[in-house]
Each structure stands twice: as structure tokens, then as C-alpha cells.
N, C-alpha and C positions, 0 to 999 in steps of 0.2 A: 390475455396471454393465450398463447400459441403451444399446441404439443411436439414435440418432435420424436415422439413414440410413447409406448403405453406406459413406461417409466422415468420418462423425464417432462415435466412442464416447466417452459420458459414465459416469465413476464419481461417485458420492457418499462422499468418508470422513469428514466431520462428522457427529454427532448432530440429529438436530430439536429434541431436548429438551438441557438444560443436563446435561455429563457431569458423573464425582465430580470430577473434573479441572480443569472448569469454576468450578466451585462451591467449591475449594478457592484455586483462584489467585482468586476474587472476594474470597474472605475477607480474603486475605492482603492485597490493594490496600486493600480499604475499612479495613482494620487502619491504616494507615500515618499518621502525622503528620499530613500532609496526603492523606486520603482519594482514591484514586483508582478510574477506572474502565477496563481494557481497549478500546484503539480498536477492537477487533475489533467491538464491540457499534455503532458508528455504521451498519455497514451489512445492515440490511436494504431492504424491498422503498421502503422511505420515505425512509430515511437515504442511501440510493444513487442517488435520484431528485434528493434535494435537494443531493447534491453534483454530481450531472452538472449541476445549475445553476448552484454555483457556479463550475465551473469555465469557465462564462461568463461571470465577471462582469468588467466594465472592471477594477475594482480586484486579480483573482486573476489574476497575470501568467503563476504557473506553465507551466497548459494549453497557451497560447496559442505560449509561447514554444519549451516542449518540442518541438510541432507542428513549428515554423518549422527546429529542429534536425535534425528528423530528415526532413523535407522536404529539406532542402539536403545533407545528409549521410550518407542510408541506405544508398546505392549504396556508399558509400566505407565504411563500415560492414562491408556485408556482405561485400564485394572481402575484408576484414579480415579476419574472422570465418570465411568460406568454410564455412558451415553447412550439414547434410543436416538436420538438426530444429532447429526453434524453441521456446521453452518462454517465458510471459509468466508471471508470478508478481504476482498482483493484478489481475487483465486488464480488469474495471470491462466498461465500453460497448465496448471493444475497438477503440475511435480511432485508437490510436495503433499497435496492433500493424498494423493494414491497412494503416500506410504501411511498414513492414517486408516485407509479403507482398507489395505492388504490388510495391517495389523489388527483390523475391529473383526476382520474373518467371521467366522460363522454366526457369532454375534451381531452381526450389522443386517441379516436376514429381517425384513418386515422396515428398519431405520429408514432414517430417511438423511440425505446430503442437502444442502442447499447451499449456492454457490453466487458471489454477487461481485460483479464486476463492470471496470465502466467499458469494457471494446467488448461490443458485440460477438465480432469475430471467435475471439480467442475463447471468451465463454463457449458460445455454442462448440468449437471442436472439444472444448476439453469434455464437456458434459456429453457430448456422442463418442467419445473415447470410454471414457468413467464409465456409464450408460451400460454399452456394449460389454464391460468386461466385469461387471457387478449387475448382473440383473436382480439380482434380490432386495436391492436398494432403490426406493422411490427418489429419484433428485429435481430439483428444481432449481434453475437458473435465473437468475434475478439481473438484469443489466441498471446498473446506477451507481451511484458515490457512494462510498462505503462510510463516510459522515453523513451526509444530507440523509440515507434512505438506508440508514442501519433501524430504523424502527418498521421494517419491512421483511424482517428475516421471521419472522413469525411466534409462536406462544411458546413461555419456555417451557420447565421439564425436564430434567434428564436433559438438557443441550451443550454441549460443546461447542465453544462457537473458537473459531481459530483463526487469528490474525497474525501471517507468517512474515519473514523479508525485513525485521525488524520498520516496517512503514508507521507502525504509530510513532516513530520518530522524525517522520516528515510534518510531525504535529509541534506548533508552537505550545507553551507550555498549559498556557489559557485553553486553546485548541483540545489538547492531551485532557486536560480535565474535563471539558462540557463534555467529550466523545466517552471517556470510562464512563462519567455518572449519568448518560444517555444508557448505555450499555448497563449495567450494575441496575438500573430502575426497573429494566426490562428480564432480569433473571430472578429466581427464585432460589431457594438452599439445594434444590438439587441438580442447576445448573455449576458449570463451569469456563473459563476460558483459557486460551493455551497462547499466549502473546510471544512472538521473536523479538528480541532486542539485541541492538549490535551493543557489544559491552565497550567503554572507555580502553586506548590503549593508545600506545606513541604515536601523535600528530602524519609523521613521516607516513604510516603505514595506513593510513586513513586519507590522507589525500591521495598517495599513488591509487588507490580503490575506486575513486572517483575523476582522475586523472590518467585514463588508460595510456602506454605510449602508440597505441594503432588509432587512437582519436575516437573507438565507438562512440565513448562518454558524450563525446563532444558532438559527435554528429545528434546522437537522442537529444542532447539538452538543445542544440539552434533548431532540431524539428519541430518542437513547442511554437517556435516563432511561425512555420507553418502553419500549424494547427490555429493558431490565431488570424492568420490569413484569411482562412476558409470559413471558420466559425462564426469571426466578428469584421470581415470584411478588411480587414488591415491590409499595409504594404509594408511590413517587414522586407526586410533584404536579408534572408538567414546567413550569408557565406560574408557579409558585412560587419558579424560578431562573431566573437572572437570565447572560446570558453574556461572558465576559470573555478580552479576547487580551493578551498582554504578553511583550515580549522580554527574557531572560535573557542577559545580555550575558557574562557569566561562562563560560556554558556556550555559547553561540551557538547556542540555539536559543532559538523562539516556544512557549508555551503557551496552550490553550486549556483554560478554567476555567467551571464554574459555582459561579454564586453565590446563597447562599440570600436569597433576600427576606424571607423571617421567618423566626421559628423553628420547627422542627418537627421530626416524630420519622419515621423510615422503617423499616417493618419490610421488612425482605429474606428471606421466611419459608421461602425454599427451603434456608439454609443459615443460619438459624437465626439471624440478626442485625438486633440494633435500632441504627440510626443517627441522633443526635440534633443537628442543627444550629442553633447559636445565628445571628440574622441575620448577615449577612456574613461565614460560615462558606462555605467553601470544598468544589470537588473539582476535580480537574484530572483532564480526560477526554483531552488527547491533549500530545506535545512535539512539534517539527519541528526535528530538528537543523538547522543549515546549512552549510556547506562549504567551505572551498579547494581546489586542487587538491591543496597540500601535505596538509593535514587527512586526504582521502579517501587519497593516498597512503599516511600512515601509518596508518591504519585498514588497508587493503588488506595491504600489508606485514607486520602481526601475522598474520595465515593463510597467509603464502607466493602473495600475488599481488599482482598490479603494473598501471602504468595503461598500458596498449597504446596508446591513444587519447585524445584529449580533445576533445570539440565542443561549443562553447559559441555565444551568441547575440554581434552586436553590442554590446551593452549587459552583457553578462558577467551574465547574472540569472540564469544555468540553465545547465547542462550534463549531457553525456552520457560516461560515463567507459566505455570497452573496458579491462575488466579480463582477465588470465591469469596462470595460474601462472607462478611466475618458473622460470627454469632452472634444471634441477640444476647 
């Protein structure tokens, strides 16, 4: 662990290079009938900056809507959860946690704020900004993966875990169950979890949000191939793949894919694997599940959690759900 200043601690729990576990996971994902790339590889420095641009696009309603909900309900959420510690998973640029910390106000004095993110640069910058603005709060940054490293967030006890951005929707249903089960196992009855979920809506609006006319999302999607080239010694040509977004109504999720513009062979050297693509063949790079209150309540109930608060916008585009452990 290294310290940024007296109120900020910082720890790295991910490797600079690909670990054996990462290589095994990537091989398994690329070996599927529809090859996939884990979405964690979106967020190098370039990808993180592109995603910040996406959040400001007119068609991408999620971020501004979630911020509006927080601006309206943050004090109510904090009054209900009554935390002494706040932990954010997938912190990014730290814009939303700032709204919670500002609403926390004088009650935050002596409290702690943990932030976990896969991108070290963005995490350090967020910690430095927030630490300067909230000197009475102890900050802790963790460079890690929100699924694999969630057990690093510390001990329970009046802890509010926040998971913004609809990111929980990037997990397949079986992955979501495992993730929520792991979180629930580390909670006591004084703990709460605040989860941002994108809500089911007309497919055209969803697809537009993931395929903007300026091509920012396309650049974000293709950048993942550059990350794989660097991290796994691969030789993808990102310019040879086109971006595609489509809504799967049966599963209530949107998918992002990369489509080969021409036939090509890719060598992923660090896992000893060749990939042959015919023109038009695809890679899946992300799913983003969409929810109703009932579907989220069902997922929560499977692991012993209940919805204790539901906060949404006038158009019901997005929601923040406050989860607690079920009473014994």
C-alpha cells in the first residue's frame, strides 16, 4: 500500500500484466460459439476517457439521469442507510460518489470512503480531488476488479456499498447471482447497498444509447482490441472490425459486438490461440441487462436481499435501489 497523503491510502490488487487466471478466462471466453471478450478490458486510460465522453452524449441518458436521481434523493438515501463508511465499486471519474459525499455533510466527519476501480489513473485522480474537497473523510483506493476483488472492501458495519452506472447489468444472470451472493455474505444487518439499474424501455432508445452517431461508442468498443493486443500479445487490427449494438428482448439485455469487416486470422500469443474470422463474423464485448423493479427484487431475493428503497426519475428511465439483508 502507498499513501497519497495523510487522509488517502491506496492499494493495488491487480497485476500489471495478464495473470494465469486472466489468460485462462480469456481462452474460455474466446472459445465460445460466439467468441466473447470480458468487459474489464474496456477500461485502460484511453477506454476510460472514451467512456467519459460517452456519458456526455445526448443519446446516452443513463449518466445524467442517475445524477438527477442522486441530486434529488441523496439525503433521503443517506438518512435511510445511516452509514459511517461508504464504498464505491467501479468508481471511474468519481462524479456520482461526490454527490453522496456532499449530501453526507457534517455526518461524514470521521467516516471512511473506499473506492475500487480497474483503472489506476482515474482512481488516483478521483481520490486526490475528493480528498482535497473532503479532508475530514478517510479515503482508501483499491485498484481491482469489482467482481474478483469485492472481498477487499473491508469489514461490515454501517457500510453503504454503492454500485452506480447500471454496471450490474454487465453481468450474466448467473454471474449476477454469484456477485450479489458474495456481497450479501459480507453484509450485516446495519449495511446497505445502493445499486443503479437501467430500466426496460423501447429498444430503439436503448440501441441509440449504445450506437451514437458520432462514433464514440464504436471507438470505445474497438479500443478493447488494442488492450488485448498489449496485454495478451495479440495482433488484432481494430480498424478491421465494425461496431454493432442490438437489443435481445427475450433476455432483456442489449449487446455490443465487433463484426469482422474482412476475413482475418488473429494470433493471441500469450494464450497460444489463433482465431479465424470470416467476413461478418462477430465477437461479443458486452451485455447490459435492463431491469424492472420486480426483476431486480427477484435477483435480490435469491441471495437474501430485499429492496428497501426505490428511487427513479419522472420518465422511469433509470433507478437507484437500496438493498438490505432480509430480516431473520
